[in-house]
C-alpha positions in Angstrom: 2.4 -10.3 18.5 0.6 -13.4 19.6 1.6 -15.0 22.8 3.2 -18.4 22.5 1.6 -21.5 24.0 3.0 -22.6 27.4 4.0 -26.3 27.6 3.4 -27.7 31.0 5.8 -30.5 32.0 7.6 -32.1 34.8 11.3 -31.6 35.3 11.7 -35.2 34.1 9.7 -34.5 31.0 11.8 -31.4 30.2 15.0 -33.5 30.6 13.6 -36.1 28.2 12.9 -33.4 25.6 16.3 -31.8 26.0 17.9 -35.2 25.6 16.0 -35.8 22.3 16.9 -32.3 21.1 20.6 -33.0 21.8 20.5 -36.3 20.0 18.8 -34.7 16.9 21.3 -31.9 16.8 24.5 -33.9 17.4 23.8 -37.3 15.8 20.7 -37.3 13.5 21.5 -34.1 11.7 24.9 -35.5 10.7 23.4 -38.8 9.6 21.0 -37.1 7.3 23.7 -34.8 5.9 25.8 -37.9 5.1 22.8 -39.6 3.4 22.3 -36.5 1.3 26.0 -36.5 0.3 25.8 -40.2 -0.7 22.6 -39.7 -2.6 24.0 -36.8 -4.6 26.7 -39.2 -5.8 24.0 -41.3 -7.5 23.7 -38.8 -10.3 20.6 -37.0 -11.7 18.8 -35.5 -8.7 15.5 -35.2 -10.6 15.1 -39.0 -10.6 16.9 -39.8 -7.4 14.6 -41.3 -4.8 17.3 -41.7 -2.2 18.1 -37.9 -2.4 14.3 -37.1 -2.1 13.9 -39.3 0.9 17.0 -37.9 2.6 15.8 -34.3 1.9 12.4 -35.2 3.4 14.0 -36.7 6.5 16.2 -33.5 6.8 13.0 -31.4 6.7 11.4 -33.6 9.4 14.5 -33.4 11.6 14.8 -29.6 11.3 11.0 -29.3 12.0 11.3 -31.5 15.1 14.3 -29.5 16.4 12.4 -26.2 16.0 9.4 -27.8 17.8 11.5 -29.1 20.7 13.3 -25.7 21.1 9.9 -23.9 21.2 8.7 -26.4 23.9 11.8 -25.9 26.0 11.7 -22.1 25.6 8.0 -22.0 26.7 8.2 -24.8 29.3 6.4 -24.3 32.6 7.6 -26.8 35.1 4.9 -28.4 37.2 5.5 -28.3 40.9 3.3 -30.2 43.3 1.3 -28.3 45.8 1.6 -30.1 49.1 -1.1 -28.0 50.8 -3.9 -29.5 48.7 -3.0 -33.2 48.8 -6.5 -34.3 48.1 -7.1 -32.0 45.1 -6.4 -33.2 41.5 -3.7 -31.0 40.0 -1.2 -31.0 37.2 1.7 -33.4 38.0 -0.3 -35.5 40.4 -1.5 -39.1 40.0 -5.2 -39.7 40.3 -7.0 -42.9 40.9 -10.7 -43.1 39.9 -13.4 -45.6 39.5 -15.9 -45.6 36.7 -19.4 -45.7 38.2 -21.4 -47.7 38.9 -19.0 -50.7 39.1 -15.9 -50.2 37.0 -12.4 -51.0 37.8 -10.0 -48.5 39.4 -7.7 -46.7 37.0 -4.7 -44.5 37.8 -3.2 -41.8 35.6 -0.8 -39.0 36.1 -1.9 -35.7 34.7 0.9 -34.0 32.7 1.2 -31.4 30.1 0.5 -32.3 26.5 4.2 -32.3 25.7 4.9 -35.5 27.7 1.5 -37.2 27.7 1.6 -41.0 27.0 -1.5 -42.9 27.9 0.3 -46.2 27.5 2.6 -45.1 30.4 -0.3 -43.8 32.4 0.3 -40.2 31.6 -2.7 -38.2 30.3 -2.6 -34.6 28.9 -4.1 -31.8 30.9 -6.0 -31.0 27.6 -7.7 -34.4 27.5 -11.5 -34.5 28.4 -10.7 -36.8 31.4 -8.1 -34.5 32.9 -10.1 -31.3 32.2 -13.0 -32.9 34.2 -10.8 -34.1 37.1 -8.6 -31.0 37.6 -9.5 -29.1 40.7 -11.7 -31.9 42.1 -11.2 -33.7 45.4 -11.0 -37.2 46.7 -14.5 -38.6 47.1 -16.1 -36.5 44.5 -18.2 -38.0 41.7 -17.4 -36.3 38.4 -19.2 -36.4 35.0 -16.7 -36.8 32.2 -17.6 -36.2 28.6 -15.7 -38.5 26.3 -15.9 -39.1 22.6 -17.8 -42.3 23.4 -20.3 -40.5 25.6 -20.6 -39.2 29.1 -19.4 -41.4 32.0 -19.3 -40.8 35.7 -16.2 -41.4 37.8 -15.5 -41.3 41.5 -12.1 -40.0 42.6 -10.6 -42.5 44.9 -7.1 -41.2 45.6 -4.7 -38.4 44.7 -0.9 -38.7 45.0 
């Protein structure tokens, strides 16, 4: 049997996933069932686009529920290591500067399950995070990105 993927996340990220799962199971499922019932009342199912759309949505909801349950089942909660305060680790925020004269940027490195670059959270699977993990404040790090290689200097880890 193949081992299942671990999903690294903060406690906050796990709670967010659990909340979404609860909403899908208790509210969204019922909404979709009602839409299917109503669509059945429109007659011939072979030409009923409302019925097809509701069935597609039901498949999406059930797939998302299964995905969230798997993520929760295989969740690994990220705990900060206070001993290595200057080392970039999962769950920590890192501020870096693109060399030679770029602006400083700050991101929190989280598991792929809760990454959201628009909120400043990057996945530990991203090229940037992979290059920074395990490095210390003051280090200059080459980062291979889809746009080419850049060099960054780690300014701060929190």
